[in-house]
N, C-alpha and C positions, 0 to 999 in steps of 0.2 A: 542575408539576402535569400529569398526563396528561388530555387532553381526552376527553370521552365521545364514542362513535360517534354520528353523526347518525342521524336516523330513516330508515326505508326510503325514504319519499317524497322527503325532501330529498337523500338519497344518490343516488337515481335521477336527480333533476334535476341535481345537481352532475356526475354522470357524463356525462349528455347534453351539458352545457355544455362539459366538457373534451373530449369526443369531437368535438363540432362545431368547437371551436377547433383541435384537433389535425388534423382533417380539412381544415379551411380552410388551415392552414399547409402541409400536404402538397400540396394542390391548387395552392397558389401556387408550388410548385416547390422547396420547402425540402428538398433531397435528404439533408440531414443525418440525417433520420429513417430513411432507407433503407427506406421502407414497401414498395417494389416493386423489388427489385434486378434488375439485368439478367440475372443468371445463374440465375434461377429463375422459373418460370411459376406465379403464384399463381392459384388458382381463383376462381370467382365469390363474391359476398358470402356470409359465413358464415351458416349456418342454425343455429338453436338445437338443440343435441344433448344428449341425456341424458349426464350425467357428464363433460362437456367443459368445462374451465376456459378463461377468456379468456387467462390468462398463467400459465406455470410459470417460476419463477426458480430457477436452480441456484446455490447458494452463499449462506450466511448470514453473510458478512462485511459490512463497511461498504457495499460497492457493492450487493450483493443486497438487504440490508435497507433501504437508502435507496430503491431502486427500488420495493420492496414498500410502503414507507410512503407514497411518492408516489402509487402506485396507489390505496391505501386513502383517502388524503386527497382524491383526485379522485372518489371515489364508486365506484370499481371494487372489488367484493368477491369477484370470481370469479378468485382466484389462490391459489397456494401457493408456499412457499419450501422447497426441498429442500436439506438440509445433510448432507454425508457424516459430519462429525465429530459427537461427542456434546455439542457446545457451539456457541454462536454466537461471532462475533468474528473468524473468519478468522485473519489474521496479527497480530491484537492479542490478548493474553492476560495476565490479571492473576494473578500469583502471590501467594497469601494468606500474609502474614507474621504474621497474628494481630493482635488488638486493632484491627481496622479498617484496618490498614496493608497496602498492596499494593506490589508492584514489577512493572513492566511487562516481560514477556519478549519482546515484539515491538515494533511501532511505538508511540511514546509522545509525540512532540513536535509542536507546531504553531507557526506564527509568522506574521508580517506577509504579507499577500497570499493567505493560505490562507482565503479568505472562505467557501468552501462548508462546510468543517467548523466554522468559527467560528459560522456561522449555525445549523447543526445543534446545536451545543453549547448555544447560547442557547435554542433551541426545546425541547430536552430538559431544560433547567434543570440542566445539569451545570456545576459551578464549576471554575475553572482557577486556577493559581498560577504564578509565575515560576520558571523553572529556576534553581537556585543555581549561581553561578559566581564569586562574589566571592573574591578572593585569588589565590594563586599556584598554577600548575600544575607538577607534578613531571615531569621528563623523565629517563628512565633509559636508559643505554647501557652494558651490562655492569655493572661496579662503580661507574660514574660516575653521580652524581645531581646534577642542577641544577634550579633552580626559576626560573620565569618567569611574569610576569603577562601573560597574553594578552588581558586585558580583554574576555573573552567572544567573541573571534574564534577562528578555526581556525589562525591563523598563515600564513606564506608571504609571498611577494614581492608588494607592492602593484602594482608595474608589470606583473607577469605577470597579476595579477587584472584589471587594467584592459584588457589585450589580450584576455583571455578574454571580458570583458563586451562589448567592441566586436564581436568575432566572433559572439557569441551573438545580436546584434541581427538578423542575417540568417538565423537558423535557427529557423523556427517550431516552437514546442513541440508543437503539435498534429500536425505532419507534417514532421519534420526532413528527410525525403527530398525535400521540395519546395523546399529552400533552393537559391538560384541556383547556388551552388558546392558542392552536396551531394556530387557525385561526387569532387571534389578532397578535401574534408574527410573523407569516409568511407573514404579510403584509409589514413588515419592513426589510430593509437591516441593516447590522451592522452599516453602516455609518449613516443611518437615526437615529438609536438609539443613537449613539455618539453625534449627533447634539442636540438631545433632552436633553442630559445630560450637555450640555454646556462645553464640554471638550476643554481645551486650545490646541493650535497648537502643542506644544512640546509633550504633553502626547498623543495627537491624532496621531502624527507621529509614536511613538513607539507602540501604540496599533494597529494601522493599519498595520505596517510592520510585526509585529508578526503574525497577523491573515493571512496576505498574504503568509508568509513563511510556516505556518502550514496547511492552507487550500486552497491556490492557488489563492485567489481572493482578490482584494482591498475591503475595507469596503463597498463601494457603490455597488459592485457586489455580495457580500456575504450575504446570508440570515441570519437574526438574529437567526432564529430557528435552522439552521444548526450549527452556531457557538456555541449556547448553548448546542446542542447535543454533540458536541466535548468536551466541558468543562465537561459535565456530565460524559463522558467516563473517564475523568481524575480525577474522585472522586470529582466532583463539584469544581474543582480548576483550575482557569485560569493559576495560577503560575505553576502548575504541567504540564499543557499542553504546555506552551510556554518557560519554563526556561531550562537552563542546570543544575544548581544546584538543586537536588531533583526533576528534571523534565524530560520530555520525550526526551530531548537531552543529558542526563547525561552520556550515555555509548556507546562505539563503539566496533566493533568486530575486533579482531586480524585477519588479512587476509581479511578484508572487508566483508560487509554484504552478498555479493553474495556467499560467501563460504558455507552458510547454504544450499542454493539450490544445489550447486555443490555436497555437501556431500550426500544430499538426493537422487539426481539423480544417484550417484555412487552406492548407496544401491539398487536402482531400476533396474539398468542395462539396458537391452534391452527393457524393458517395456516403456522406454521413447523414443519417436520418434521425432527427430528434423527436421526442415525444412519441416514440415508436416501440413500446414494450412488446416483447415476444411472449405470447400467452401459451402457445402449444407448439411442440416439435413432433412431427409425424414422419415415420419411416427412416429413423436414424440409421437403421441397419441396411437400407437400400441404396441403390446407386444415386438417386435423387432424394434429397431431404426437403420436406415442406415446413416452413416456419409461419405460423399464424400470428400476425401482429395487428396492432390497432390501425395500421395503414394498409392492410391487405396481406396477401400470401406472398412469401418470398421462397423461391426454390433454388437450391444450391447443392453442389457436389461435396463440399466440405463445410463444416460449421465450427468456428472457433467461439467457445463460450468463455469470455473474459469477465467472469463474475466471481464474487465471493461464493464458495461452495454452498453456503446456506441460502443464498439468493436463488440458486437453481431450484429450490423447492417451490418457487412461485411459478415455475413453468411446468405444464403438463407434458409428459413424454408418452408417446404411443409408437411402439410398445413400451411398457415400463422399462426403466433402466435396470441393469443387473443389481441384485440385492446388495452387494458390497458397496457399490457406488451410492445407492439409495441410503444405506445406513450412514455412510460418511456424511452425506449432505444433511440428513435429518439430525445427526448428533453434533454437527459443527457448532461450536459455541457462538452465541449471539448476545453475550452479556457484557459487551464493552462498547456501548455506543459513543461515549465521551461527549463532553460539552465544553466549548471554548467561548470565553467572553473577551471583550475588548473595551478598554478605557482609553480615550484619546485626550491628550493634554496639549497645551500650546507649545510645550517643549519638554524634553526629558530632564526635568529639574532634579531628579534623584541623583543624576550623575555629578551634580555640583557638590554633593555631600559624600562622594566616594562610594556610592552604592550602584550596583549593576542592574537593579530592577528586579532581581530574582527574590521571590518569597516562597518559603516552605512553611506551611501552617500545620502544626501537629494537632490532629483532632478537629480541624476546622474544614470549611468548604473549599479552601484553596489547596489543591494538591501541589501546584506550582504556578507561580506567576513569573513573567519574564519580560524583559525589554524587547519589544517587537517593532521598534521605531525604524523608519526608512534609513537608507545609508547616509543621507545628508542631515539626519536628525532635525528635519524641518518641523516635525511635530513629535511629541512624545507618545508612545504607544505601550501600554501594559496589557499583554494578553495573559489569560489564565486558563488552566485546566481545572474544571470543577465537576464533581460528580453530579449526574442528572438527579434532580430532586433535592439537591443540597441548598439551593438558593431559590427564592420565590420565582414563580413563573411570570409574574408581572414585571416587565422590564424596569420600571422606575424603582420598584422595591429591590430588585436584584442589584441595580446600580448603586443604590444607597448602602446596601449591606456590604458589597465588595469595596466601595469607596471608603467605608469606615475601616476595613481591614488594611487598605493601602495607606490610609492616614496614620494608623498605628505603626506602619512600617516606614513611611517616607515623610510624614508630617502633614499638616493641614492642607497644603496645596493639592493633595490627592483627593480632597473632597469636592473639587471643582473641575470635573472632566467636561470637555466640550462635546464629546460623543460617547455613546455606549452601544455596543452590539453584543448579541447573544446568539450563539449557534449551537443548538442541541441536535446532534447527529441522529439521535433516536426518534426525532419528531419531524425532521425537515421534509421527508418524503418516504414512500414505502420501499424505495430502492436502495436505502442505506441502512442495513440492520446494525452495523457496528463499524468502528474504524479499524481496529486491529484484532488479532485473534489470540486470546489467552488459552492455548490448548491445555486442558486439564490432565492430571495424571491418568495413565491407563489408556489414553486415546490413541496415541501414535502406534503402539505395538499391536493394537487390534484393528485399526481402520486405516492406518497410513498407506498401506500398499494399494489402496484404491484411489489415491489422490491423483496420480499422474497418468495412468494408462488410458489411451483413447478408448472410446466405446463406439464401435461402428464408425460413422462419419463425424463423430463429435470429438473435438480436440479441446481439452481443458486448459485454460490460461488464467491470468490474474495473479497478483502478487503472492497469494497463498501457495501457488504451485511452483514458485521460483526455487532454483537450486541454491542460490545465495541471496541473502538479504530478503527472505520471505517476510512479507508484511510491510516492507518499506517501499518507497517510490522506486528505488533502484531495482528491487525484486519485480515490480510490475513491468518495468521496461525489459528486463531479462526474459520474463515469461512471454512477452509479446514477440521478441525475436525468435524464441524457440517455437512458438505457435505458428509463426509464418513459415519457418522451415518445415515443420511437420505438414502443413497444408501443401506446400510446394512439392514435398516428397510424395505425398499421397496422390496429388494430381499427376505427377510424373509417372507413377507406377500404373495409373489407370487411364492414361491418355493415349490416343492413337499415335503411333510413330515414335514413341519415346521409350 
């Protein structure tokens, strides 16, 4: 149930209480808020100005909408959310399969330790259900087909996983570049490290494909430091990071993951502006910042930029941003757009044969296929991660190619899907450069320190900035909470009477 907005009087009181709290926190020296960064000179306390908002938020994904929701719950009504797309949800998107059934084209799973998004889910009264994994997984290698019960895990060598878990203890997820041995670890890719361990080809395949699905890069592309930071987020447990059972892929949302953003946007109403890309930001070092959008100029005292760092390159900044921040954005990897396909069947017939719907194809276009059916199994859904360009661009041809692979795995019934959908994140719009961020070796120790600090009135948000579960939906929610507190702290420091 959506709560009604408080009265103006109670809202003003609540806002003053939040601002006083945030101001006291800032005064106590909690620099996490970044209210007054060293590289910018912020002017005297803000005066009330006609047409000037307290906060402008760029991006209506989970991070931006969470920040906006927190501001509203704190009693701050002077804000707007600017979204370039014609929808909310960012890198979550529900494909409508009809009759109330959806398939998630983007992020879709949560699991143990992801408490921020779990709390949000409860607050929004969104139901969840367990990911289906009971039965055997099919592994294809050319004409060879084998089945194996992975028991909800991602496979791989337990001894190697234990070594990774131990290494991850020394790599803080919030700032991997601050690890004591960061320089040494950041010289290696995950692939380099696996070679040093003498991993056999079978275990190496499962370890590599799991890392690619979680972080977007093959072992040779993925920095060891980045992978260890991700494991650290998961309680120093590779199993929790990569598995379905007791892991980050354990739970799905009834109605699809985008429903969280849709519900938050419904609460915010007209404060969310769609099809409103920000083209230029002027005066970020001044008291009032101007944002030039396709729907006119927005003026605000604080700006939350809830975007992938690489997307910030599409905004012109006047004056130019500090060089370190510019270099971070320009060098941020954009090589993991990902593509997800959907086959719909009358029912999940593969379950009759003790199969769980999962397929790993060695050397083929299917990184991983999986059972994405609704909780009542009213239809059967097989979704798959496929590399962009690995299957034909023509939908009919792509459907036939993948159906043949599924028939090799599940039998000839797989040749007769009732629907086919294809979502290539690298092509859907100019506002999604990639899904996740495979940080390469050498990146964090050189550029990581520029990720979090505010620049003038600009507050950086988005899942990439999260202290835990960066890159995941949970990380997006966490970053939104933090951005809202940063904005409130800055407003408290520069407002009259606070």
